[in-house]
C-alpha positions as CSV (number, residue, x, y, z in Angstrom):
1,M,-0.1,-0.1,0.0
2,S,1.3,3.4,-1.0
3,M,2.0,6.1,1.6
4,S,-0.5,8.4,0.2
5,N,-3.0,5.5,0.7
6,R,-2.1,4.8,4.3
7,L,-2.5,8.5,5.0
8,L,-6.0,8.9,3.5
9,Q,-7.1,6.0,5.5
10,K,-5.9,7.6,8.6
11,G,-8.1,10.7,7.7
12,F,-4.8,12.6,7.0
13,Q,-5.8,15.3,4.4
14,P,-2.6,17.6,3.8
15,I,-4.2,20.1,1.4
16,S,-7.1,20.6,4.1
17,L,-4.4,20.8,7.0
18,L,-2.3,23.2,5.1
19,L,-5.0,25.7,4.2
20,L,-6.4,25.5,7.9
21,L,-2.8,26.3,9.2
22,S,-2.5,28.8,6.7
23,A,-5.9,30.5,7.4
24,Y,-5.0,30.3,11.2
25,G,-1.5,31.7,10.6
26,C,-3.1,34.9,9.0
27,L,-5.6,35.2,12.0
28,F,-2.5,34.7,14.3
29,L,-0.6,37.3,12.6
30,F,-3.5,39.8,12.5
31,L,-3.9,39.3,16.5
32,L,-0.3,39.9,17.0
33,W,-0.5,43.1,14.8
34,A,-3.5,44.1,16.9
35,A,-1.8,43.5,20.1
36,Y,1.5,45.4,19.3
37,T,-0.5,48.3,17.8
38,N,-3.1,48.2,20.8
39,R,-6.0,47.4,18.7
40,L,-7.3,44.7,20.6
41,P,-11.0,44.8,21.9
42,L,-9.9,44.9,25.5
43,D,-13.4,46.3,26.8
44,L,-15.1,43.2,25.2
45,L,-12.2,40.8,26.1
46,S,-12.0,42.1,29.7
47,T,-15.5,40.7,30.4
48,I,-14.3,36.9,30.1
49,P,-12.4,36.2,33.3
50,N,-8.7,35.4,32.7
51,Y,-9.2,36.2,29.0
52,D,-5.6,36.7,28.5
53,K,-4.3,33.5,30.0
54,L,-7.2,31.4,28.1
55,G,-6.5,33.1,25.0
56,H,-2.8,32.3,24.9
57,L,-3.6,28.6,25.7
58,I,-6.2,28.3,22.9
59,L,-4.3,30.5,20.3
60,Y,-1.1,28.5,20.7
61,C,-2.8,25.0,21.1
62,I,-4.5,25.2,17.6
63,P,-1.6,25.9,15.3
64,S,0.5,23.2,17.3
65,Y,-2.3,20.6,16.6
66,L,-2.5,21.5,13.0
67,G,1.3,21.9,12.4
68,H,2.3,18.7,14.3
69,R,-0.4,16.6,12.2
70,L,0.7,18.4,9.0
71,C,4.5,17.6,9.8
72,R,3.2,14.0,10.3
73,Q,4.5,14.2,13.9
74,K,8.1,14.3,12.8
75,Q,10.5,13.8,15.6
76,V,14.2,14.9,16.0
77,K,16.4,13.0,18.3
78,R,18.9,14.7,20.2
79,V,20.6,13.4,23.5
80,G,18.3,10.3,23.7
81,V,15.3,12.8,23.6
82,S,12.8,12.9,20.7
83,L,11.4,16.5,20.3
84,P,8.6,17.2,17.9
85,V,9.6,19.5,15.0
86,F,6.6,21.9,14.4
87,P,5.8,22.4,18.2
88,G,9.5,22.8,19.1
89,L,10.0,25.3,16.5
90,F,6.6,27.1,17.5
91,A,7.8,27.0,21.1
92,L,11.1,28.8,20.1
93,F,9.1,31.4,18.3
94,T,6.7,31.8,21.4
95,I,9.6,32.4,23.8
96,V,11.1,35.0,21.4
97,E,8.0,36.8,20.7
98,E,7.1,36.8,24.4
99,L,10.6,38.2,25.2
100,I,10.2,40.9,22.4
101,Q,6.8,41.9,24.1
102,G,9.0,43.7,26.8
103,L,10.3,46.1,24.1
104,S,6.5,47.2,23.1
105,P,4.8,50.1,24.6
106,Y,1.3,48.1,24.5
107,R,2.8,44.8,25.5
108,T,4.3,43.4,28.9
109,L,6.5,40.5,29.2
110,D,4.6,38.0,31.6
111,A,6.0,34.6,32.5
112,G,2.2,33.5,33.0
113,D,1.5,34.2,29.4
114,M,4.7,32.3,28.2
115,I,3.5,29.3,30.4
116,C,0.1,29.3,29.1
117,S,1.4,29.5,25.6
118,L,3.8,26.7,26.0
119,V,1.1,24.5,27.9
120,G,-1.1,25.4,24.8
121,I,1.6,24.3,22.3
122,W,2.0,20.9,24.6
123,V,-1.6,20.1,24.6
124,G,-1.9,20.9,20.8
125,C,0.9,18.2,20.2
126,W,-0.6,15.7,22.8
127,L,-4.0,16.0,21.1
128,A,-2.5,15.5,17.6
129,Q,-0.5,12.2,18.7
130,R,-3.6,11.0,20.6
131,R,-5.8,11.6,17.3
132,D,-3.1,9.9,15.0
133,S,-2.5,6.9,17.5
134,K,-6.2,5.7,17.3
């Protein structure tokens, strides 16, 4: 059986995942732009308890899930530890982006935000692995 047939049997549709990840990437970049230019609807968002932490968890979980599936859960082994490629690179981006927030007049460097973002990445990776192991 060919690789493409096995992937289709598992419900893997790379074009759909790529389109979803691309669309979500655009939304993600728009939200970053809105945050860095002080254009987020904070009056509306502040009505949701802990909106900031919850937002980080959800906003980082979705691309981690989609990206990990799109990359077919590719892992890199270093020093006896397997690291998932997409979630690992996304975690590096997240750490750098959170550190850069300290330079922005409208954003603040917040360890809680970083932790929620990294937990979101881990949850997305875990969900992708769980889904594909069934």
